[in-house]
N, C-alpha and C positions, 0 to 999 in steps of 0.2 A: 901806137895807138893813140896819139893826141892828147894825152894825160886826161882820161875822164874820170869823172866823180862816181865812184863805184861803191853803193851800198853792199857790203858783204853780208849776208844774213845767214846765221847757221841755226839749224834745228836740231832736234835730239837723236839722229842717227848715228851714235857715237862710233860705230865702227869705221865711219868713213871720215871722221875728223881729220886724221892725218893727210888724207887726200885732198881734203878742202883747204887744209893749211898749207900744203905745198903748192896749191894754185893760187892762193891769197898771196904767198911769197913771190911767186913768178909774176902776178899783177903788178905788185908793188915795184918790183925790179924793172918791169916794162915802163914805169911811169905813171901808173895808176893811183891815184888818191883814193885810200880805202876808208871807207866809215863803217866800222864794225857793228853788227848787230846779233844779239842773241836771244832766242827764245828763253822763256822762264826756265824751262828743262835743259836746255844746252848749257846755260850760264850758271847751273847750280848743282847738277847730279854728279857725284862720282861714281866712276864704271871701272871695269877691268881695262878701259882704253886710256884711262887717266883721270886724275883729280880736277874737278872743274874749276878750282883756284889756279892752278898750274897753267891749264890751257887759256883760261882768261887772261892771265898775266902775259904769257905768249903771245896772245892776239894783241893786247894793248901795246906790248913792246914792239911788234912787227908794225903796227899802223901808226903808232906815236900818238893815240888818243884813245880816250876812254870807249868802252863799249856801250852801245846804247841797250839798255836793259829793260826799260819800262814803256808802257803804252805812251804814257806823257811825253817822255823823250823821242819817241818815235814819231808822234802826230806832225811835228814841224817839219818833217822831211821834204814834203811836197810844196808847202806854201812858201818855205824859205828857199825852194829850189837847190837843195843839198846835194841831190844825186843826178847824175845822167842817167843810170841804170841801176837796178838792183838786181843782184845774183843771190839765190836762195841756194845754198850748198853746204850741207845736205838739204833736201827739201823733202820731208817726210810724207807719209800718206795722210797723216793728221793735218798737216799744214796744206797737202793739195785739197783736202776736202774743205777746210776753212776758206781757202782762196776761191775755190770752185762756187762756193755757197755765200760768198760777201760776209764769211764769219770774222770778226775783228776783235780778237781776245788775247792777243800776246803781241810784244812789240815786233815780231817779224810780220804778222799779217796787218798790224797798224803801219808799220814802214812801207809795206808794198801798197796798202791802200791809198796813203797819203801821196806816195810817189806817182801812183797812176792818175792822181788828178791832174798832173801836168802832161798826161798821155805819153808817158816816156815807157821804154822798154825794161820788161821783167824777165830775167833769165834763170829757169827752173832746172837744177840739178837733181834728179829725184834719186831716192835711196829708200825704198819701201818694200816689206815682205809680201804685201797684199796689192802690189801694183795690177797683177791680171786676176785679181778677184774683186773686192769691195771697191778698191781705189781707181779701177779700170775707167769707169764712168766720170770720175773727176779728171783724169789725165785727157780722156777725149773731149770733155768740156773745155778745159785750159787750152788744148790744141786748137780749138777753134774759137777762141776769145782773144780779140784784138790786144796787141802789145804783150802777150805772153809768148815767150820762146822757151824751147827746151834744148838742154845739152843732150845729145845722142845717148840713147841708154840700151842695155841687153839683159838678158837673163842673169840674175847673179849666181844661182846654183839650182840648176833644173832638176837635178835628182833629189837634193834634200829640201829645197825651198822653190818649188815650181811656179809659185805666183810671185816671186820676188823679180826686181827689176833695180838695176843701179845704173846711174850714168857714167860715161867714161870722163872721170872729173878732168883727165888731160886734155879734154877738148874745150875747156871752160874759157880760155883765152881766145880762141878762134870763133867760138859761139858767141861770146861776148861781142866782138868786134861786128859780127854779122848782124847781130841783134840790135846793135847800135845804128846799124844801116838798115834796119826793119826788115831783115831777112832771116829765115829759118834756116840753121845749118842743116844740111842735108847727108846722108840719110838719117832719119830720126831713130829708128831702129838698126842697130848693128848685129 
């Protein structure tokens, strides 16, 4: 992968953190420089999937750098050319809505906004229970917005959560390389 500088932004779909961290590790081992970014919730809420402090310490140890946790610290990403691509994994329905409607009120949304000033790619790895409900319009909007790319996704649990979609996190490295080449990995729907 030519050692790209990857902003790896995590939002609060806590049940997918382990999948996201596996892919972060794969990217690091493949030579990527990872700049970790976390939403306020992702970096501070303890859940049945782990304590925020433990997860943050693991991320910082893996990346050998501090997590960007504030809007102020995320703002220089674009002007300083800190990233070649930003991966939002997991990308929640809340963050999808904010990105689709230009709302910048978290470290993740500021990182993406700042990064896009340089007209560079953003790769979204969605995980949301309302993807085929209220969030569908935001997915559609971002699928048709320049510089946004998606990791292929599928229904999570069509019986218990019929509106839920989750990306195949194992496709992040391949989707990242294609997004750097300004191509959307296909098929988007698995």
